[in-house]
N, C-alpha and C positions, 0 to 999 in steps of 0.2 A: 513555399517558404523554405528557406535554407535550414536544414537540421542543425547546423553549427550554432544557431542562436539559442539553443536549448540545452538544458542539462541532459546528459546522455542517459542516465538510468531512468529518469521519469519519462523522457521522450520515448525510449525503447519500450518501456512498460505500456505506454499508451498505444504505440504503433503495433506491437507484437502480441502483447498479452490481452490488452483490453479492447483494442480496436477503436479507441475513442479518438476524439479530436486532439490535436497537439496543443499542449499548454506551455505558454512562454514562461521561462524562469530566468531570473537575473543571474548573470555570471557570478561565480564566487569572487569575493573581494579579499585580496591578500591583506594580512595584518601589517601594521606599520612598524612593528619592532619584533625581531626574532632573536633567540638566544645567540650570543657570540660563541664561536666564530664561524658558524655555518653560512657560506655565501648563498643567497637566495634571491627571490624576485623583487628587485627594486627597493631594497630596504637600507636603512642605516643601522649598522651593527657596531656596538660600542663595548669596549672592555673598560678596565679601570684606568682612568686618566688622572694625572696630577691635578690639583686644584687650580683653576685658571685665575688670571688677574693677580699676579704674584709680586708686584712691585713693593707692596707693603710687607715688611718682615713677618707679620703675624698671619699672613695668608699665603706664604710661599708653599709650594707643593712639598709633601713630605719627603719625596726622593731628593728634592733640591736642598732641603734643610740638612739632610744627612750628608750630602756632598759638600755643602758649605762648611759644615763642622769638621770634615775630614781633610780639608785642604791643607797641603803642606807648603812650607817655604823652602825652595831649593837652595842648597848650599853650593856655591860655585866650585867646580872641580877644575882648577886652573892647570893641574899637572896631568889631566886625564889623557890628553892627546899628545902624540909624538911631535917633536920639533921638526920643522920643515927642512928638507935637504934637496939640493939640486941634483944629487946623485941618484935619486930615486927614478927608475925608468919603468914604464908600462910595457909589458911584453906584447907579442902579437896576440890578436884576438883568439882566445881558445873557443872550443865548441861546448855548448851546453850551459844552462843557467848557473849551475853550481860552480863550474870552472870559471865563468866570468865573474861571479861574486867573489870567489877566492882571489882572483888576480887583482881586482879593484881593491879589495881589502889589503892585500900584500903591498900594493903600490902606496896606498895612503899610510900604512903602518911604517913603511920605509922612509916617510917624510915627504911624499908627493903632495902637492897642493891641490886644492879643489879646482883652481883655475886651470892648471895643467891637465888635470883629469878631464875637465869639461871639454877642453880643446881636443884631447886625444879621442874621447868618445865620439865627438862630432866629426872630426876630420880623418883620423886614422882608422878607428874601428867602425865608424859610420853606423853606430847603433843609437845615437842621440839625435833623432830627427827634430824638425822644427816644432812639431806638436808634442815632443817629449819634455821632460823637466829634470832639473837638478837643483834641489833646494838644500841650503845649509843654514837656514835661519830659524828652525824649529827645534826646541829642546824636547825631544820625544820622551826621554826618561826623566825629565825634571831634575836633573843632577847639576844643572848650572852651565852646561856646555852644549851648544847647538849640535844637532846630529845632521846626518846627510840622508836625503831621500832622492831616488832616481826613478824616472819613468823612461824605459828604454824599449827599443824594438830589436829583438834578437831573432835568431833562426827558430827558436822554440815558440815564439809569439811575443806578446806584450810582457814586459818584465818590470815589476816593482821591486825595488831594493832599498832597505833602510839600514844604515850603518851608524854606529856610535863608538865613542872613545872610552877606553878603560885601561888604566895602568900603562899609559903611553903606547897604546896599540888600538887599532880599529878592530871591531868585530861586527858580524852580521846580526842585526836586531830582528829582521824579518825579510822574507822574500816571497813573492807570489808570481807565478807565470800564468798569464791569460792566453791560452793556446790558440784562440781564434781571432786575435786582434793584433794590430801592429804596435800600438803604444797605449798603455793605460792612462787614465786621466785622474788627476788629483782634484777631487771636488771640494775638499775642506781640510784644513789643518789648523785647528784651534780647539779651545775648550768648549765642547758641546753641552756637557752636563754638570758644569761647575765642580768637577772632580780634581784629582791631584795632577793629572797629566793631560796633555792635549789629545784629541781624537784625530786620527788620520782616516779620511774617507777616500778610498781609492776604488776605481771601477775600470772594468775592461769588458770586452765582448766575450760572451760564452755561447757556443753553438751546439745545440743538442745533437748528439751522435755525429759530431763534426760536419753537420749539414749547415752550410752558410745561408740557407733559406729559413733556418730556425734559430736565429741568433737573438740574444737579449743581453742587456747590461748585467754584469755580475759585480756586485758592490760589497765591499768589506768596510766595517768600522773598526779600526785598529787602535789600540791604546796600550800603553806600557803597564804591566802588572808587576809592581815592585816585589810583592811576596813570591811570585813565581819566577821572577827574573827574566821575563820574556813578554813579547807583545801578544795580546789576545784579541779575538774578534768579539765585539759587543753585540753581534747578531748570532742567534743559535746556528744559523746556516747562512752562507752568502746570499744576498738578496738578488733575485732575478726580476728584472723589470724591462718593459718595452721602451720606456722613456727614462732619461736620466733622473735620478732622485734629486729632490731639492732639500737643502738643509735650512730650516726656518723655524723660528719660535712661534708656532701656530697659536698657542693659548697664552702667550705673554707671561710665562712663569719662570723666566730666566734660563730655562733648559730648551735647547733646540730639539725639534722633532724632525723626522724624515717624512717628507710629503711625496707621495707617488701618484701622479696623475694617470689614470687609466683611460687614455684617449683613443687607443688603437682598437679598431673593431675587428681586426684579424684579416687573414687572406687565405688563399687556397691551401697554403702549407699549414697554417695554424688552425684553421677553422674559425668560426665566429667567436669573438671574445666579448666579455662583459665590460662595459665602460663604467667610470666612476672615479673614486680616489681611495687611497689607503694612507693611514698615518701610523707610523711607528713612534712610540714614545718611550722614554727612559723610566724604568720601574725601580731604579736603585741598584740594579745588578746588570741588566741587559736592556737593549732596545727590542721591544716586542710590539706586535701588531695590536693597536689599541682601537682604531676606528676604521671600518670599511664601509664606504657608502657606494652602493651599486645602483646604477640607473636601471629603470625597467628594461627587461630583455627586448630586443628588437626582432628576434627570429624564433619561429616555432620550435626549432630543434633545441634552443636554449632552455625553453620551459620543459620540454620533454626530458632533457637530460637532468634537469633539476629534480623532476619527478622520479626519474630512475635512481638518482642518488638516495632519495628518501625510500624508494621501494627496496633497494638493495640493503639499506640500513634498517629495514623492517619498520619504517615510519609510514604505515599504510594510509592513515588518515590524510596526512599531508600529500602523499603520492597521488591518491585518488583525486583530491582537489586540484592538483596541478595538471594531471592528465586531462581532466575535464576542461580546465582553463585553456590548455593547449589545443583542445579539440574545437572549442566554440569561439575563441577570440580571433576575429577576422582581421584585426589590426596587425597581428604578427606576420612578419615577412617570411618568404622562403629564402634559403641560402643556396640551394642547388636547383637546377632546372628539373622539372618533373618530379619533385620530391613529395608534393602534397598528398597524392593518394597513397604513397608508400607510408608516409608518417601517420596518416589517418588510420590505416590498417594496423600499424604498430601500436598506436594509442589504444585502440579497441582491444587488441591482444593483451596488452599490459593491464588494462582495466579489468578484463575478465580474470586474470591471475590475481590481481589485488583483491577483488571482491571475494573470490574463492578462498583466498588466504584468511579472510575475515570471517569465514563461515557463512557468508551471505550467498547461498547458491542461487537464490531467485534473481538477484541483480547480476550475478555472473552469467546466468542463462540468458538474460535479456541482452547483455553486451555480446555474448557469443553469437546469438542469432543475428544481430546487426553486422558483426564481422563476417559471418558466413554469407549473409545476403548481399552485402555491399562489396565485399572484397574476395569472394570465393573464386572469381575468375580474373584473368589479367585485364588491365585497363588498356584500351586501344592506344597504340603508339609506344607502349612500354613493353620490354621483353617479358618481364614477370613482376607483377605487383601483388601477387597472391601468396607469397611465402608465409605471411603471418596468419592468413586464413588456414593454411595447411597445418601450421604449428598449433593454432587454436583448435582445429578439429581433432588433432592427435591428443592434445591435452584433455579435451572435453570428454572424448570417448573413454579414455582410461580413468579419468577422475570420477566420472559419474557412476562407475561400477561400485565403488566403495567409499566415495567422498574422500579419496586419498590424494593429497597434493603430491606426495613423493611418487606414486604410481603415474600420475599425470606428467610429472617432469621427466621421469625416465623415458616415457614414450616420446616426449618432445625431443629429448637428446637423440633418440634413435631416428626420429623423422628429420632431423636437421641435415643428415647426410644427403637427403633428397632435395633440400632447399638451401643450398649454400648462400644464396642471395640474402637470406635473413640476416646473416652477419655482415655480408658485403655492403648491403644498403646502409647499415647503422654505423659502420666503421669508415665512412667517407668524410668525416667532418674534421679532419686535420689532427695534427700531433698534440694539440693542447685541449682536446676534448676527450670525452669518455671513449675508451676502447673496450669492446665487448668480446668475451669468449663464449663458447657454447653454453656453459653452465649459467652464465648471466641471463640467458634467455628464459630460463625456468629454474630458479635457484633453490627450490624447496625439496 
């Protein structure tokens, strides 16, 4: 009978200490709801959401009520923009985003028309490609005069530029350079949250460490803040996603949410990724992550790393349950070839540490004996599958002298020089999974 069908501590106790027959135990069942916002195994995580079903005024979400009450009526600024002049000329294309923004601003302030600008950007400067945009139909500042937004492809990367009129001259309202994309995309330009000014949702590609194998969409939600006199991002930080975000009123409360579908399972560069969806909602000040629904993990390493997050945060009860689940659940897939014995040895090593940190020396001893017995030598066909047995042995010998976790871990750190594969094996899972350093292997 396969030992992975049983709870590890009870199984080990019967095999090693009691010598009794094996007793079948049901695998641990994950809870259906966990505290927001910790991502975990196949759950729905919820934060504070505005009240749904908002068409009736008495049930509109509180953030929407505040926004409706604060709506302003724009006063047309007929003299804000300069009069057009055929004498205005756009100079040769300068280098750098700031210089380009300054030259476009100078040309428009001198009386250059939007039509002439568009032609020059497309035909002379050749920085307005077919997938770019030039919009002059949105009043970003709600002052009564439409402003100008451009999506360009320049030497620096994708370039978003917003310009507005004031005192018969143009000025830069905002600019963003997306360094690893050709042209940014304008996903939305309207009122998302029933506030005073429209929201501009612009996105481009962002590549981690300039690596084009590790690119995601980088999205901003920009709006004009009249008190500050500038545009602000309604996200705490730019949103990084594998798919383009969708702007949709999910809960029918008159306020649009940001829906992100997590459909990408990952690749050799990212490592395995969790699927599901995220929803960002308006809280009256910012768009914040309000709901995260994660599908059950597909791969054993995903459960192990979730256990490790709990372990490193000293949530040992949850860590132990997840390590056990990763060890016994035969439905979990492998991500890399020949990883199964390596991960099994790692789970036992971590379980030994977790039980020892709880002061349960008996359970720790049972798990250590299984680690030593099953993974004390290399598995045939693999160069070295025993590093965690080596670390386990080092820890156990030092720990049991005085029941000192710190003594055990100091010995582990010394032993790691002889088993570098302990880190190598666990750091093979791509740029968007956990990365381990030596101290992570025994942090006490």
